[in-house]
C-alpha positions as CSV (number, residue, x, y, z in Angstrom):
1,M,74.1,64.0,240.8
2,S,71.2,63.5,238.3
3,G,69.8,67.0,239.2
4,T,73.0,68.8,238.2
5,Q,72.5,68.0,234.5
6,Y,69.5,70.3,234.5
7,I,71.2,73.4,235.9
8,P,72.4,74.7,232.5
9,H,68.9,74.4,231.1
10,I,67.4,76.2,234.1
11,L,70.0,79.0,233.7
12,Y,69.3,79.3,230.0
13,S,65.6,79.4,230.4
14,T,65.8,81.9,233.2
15,A,68.1,84.1,231.0
16,L,65.8,83.8,228.0
17,T,62.7,84.7,230.1
18,S,64.5,87.7,231.6
19,I,65.6,89.0,228.2
20,S,62.2,88.5,226.7
21,M,60.5,90.3,229.6
22,H,63.0,93.2,229.3
23,L,62.4,93.5,225.6
24,L,58.7,93.5,226.1
25,W,59.0,96.2,228.7
26,Q,61.2,98.2,226.4
27,R,58.7,97.9,223.5
28,K,55.7,99.0,225.7
29,T,57.7,101.9,227.0
30,A,58.6,103.0,223.5
31,D,55.0,102.7,222.4
32,E,53.8,104.8,225.4
33,D,56.5,107.4,224.6
34,R,55.4,107.6,220.9
35,A,51.8,108.0,221.9
36,R,52.6,110.7,224.4
37,F,54.8,112.6,221.9
38,K,52.1,112.4,219.2
39,A,49.6,113.8,221.7
40,Q,52.0,116.6,222.7
41,T,52.7,117.4,219.0
42,S,49.0,117.5,218.1
43,I,48.2,119.8,221.0
44,L,51.0,122.2,220.2
45,Q,50.2,122.1,216.4
46,D,46.6,123.0,217.2
47,L,47.8,125.9,219.3
48,I,50.1,127.1,216.6
49,E,47.3,126.9,214.0
50,Q,45.1,129.0,216.2
51,L,47.8,131.6,216.8
52,R,48.7,131.8,213.1
53,S,45.0,132.2,212.1
54,G,44.8,135.3,214.2
55,K,42.2,133.9,216.5
56,L,42.2,135.5,219.9
57,I,43.2,133.0,222.5
58,S,43.2,133.7,226.2
59,D,46.3,133.3,228.3
60,E,44.4,130.8,230.4
61,E,43.8,128.6,227.3
62,I,47.4,128.9,226.3
63,T,48.5,127.9,229.7
64,R,46.1,125.0,229.8
65,S,47.3,123.8,226.4
66,R,50.9,124.1,227.4
67,N,50.2,122.1,230.6
68,L,48.6,119.4,228.6
69,A,51.6,119.2,226.3
70,R,54.1,119.4,229.1
71,I,56.7,116.6,229.1
72,H,56.3,114.2,232.0
73,G,59.7,115.1,233.6
74,E,58.9,118.8,233.6
75,R,56.2,118.6,236.3
76,K,56.7,120.2,239.6
77,Q,57.8,117.8,242.3
78,S,55.1,116.8,244.6
79,P,55.3,118.2,248.2
80,D,55.8,114.8,249.8
81,K,58.8,114.0,247.6
82,E,60.6,117.4,248.1
83,G,61.9,116.6,251.6
84,S,62.7,113.0,251.1
85,N,66.4,113.0,250.4
86,I,67.7,109.4,250.7
87,G,71.4,109.1,251.2
88,W,73.7,106.1,250.6
89,M,74.0,105.6,254.4
90,D,70.2,105.3,254.5
91,V,70.2,102.9,251.6
92,L,72.9,100.6,253.1
93,W,72.0,100.8,256.8
94,G,68.4,101.9,256.8
95,R,66.7,105.0,258.1
96,K,66.5,105.7,261.8
97,T,63.0,105.3,263.1
98,P,61.7,106.7,266.4
99,A,62.2,103.3,267.9
100,D,65.8,103.4,266.9
101,L,66.3,106.8,268.5
102,G,65.2,105.7,272.0
103,V,61.5,105.4,272.1
104,S,61.7,101.7,272.4
105,D,64.1,102.0,275.3
106,E,61.2,102.9,277.6
107,W,59.3,99.8,276.5
108,E,62.4,97.6,277.0
109,R,62.9,99.1,280.5
110,K,59.3,98.3,281.4
111,D,59.6,94.8,280.1
112,L,62.8,94.2,282.1
113,E,61.2,95.5,285.2
114,Q,58.2,93.2,284.8
115,I,60.5,90.2,284.2
116,R,62.6,91.2,287.3
117,K,59.4,91.4,289.4
118,E,58.2,88.0,288.1
119,I,61.6,86.4,288.9
120,E,61.6,88.0,292.4
121,S,58.1,86.8,293.1
122,E,59.0,83.2,292.2
123,H,61.8,83.1,294.7
């Protein structure tokens, strides 16, 4: 019974630690976002100044500057992630592996035959 008196303190300290870690993560994420947006802004402002000054800029340099300033979410999806559609059934029950689809049946059959032979040889 003496251990139960510490349960509220354990819960409070766990909640406080969780909240502080969450706030720290939020602060770091906001700092990273601010830095990324400043970098994007400076790249685009440099490009605007070059275009307004009448300086000839190649299409390749414009494309490179735009790619540098591109927002993180605008990137093309990587080829390995294009085909990976995970449905709720896969989340809840797991994906079917080749072993689930019958490949392991052969191994199980061989194991059963071996066990059967061992049992028959004992008798």
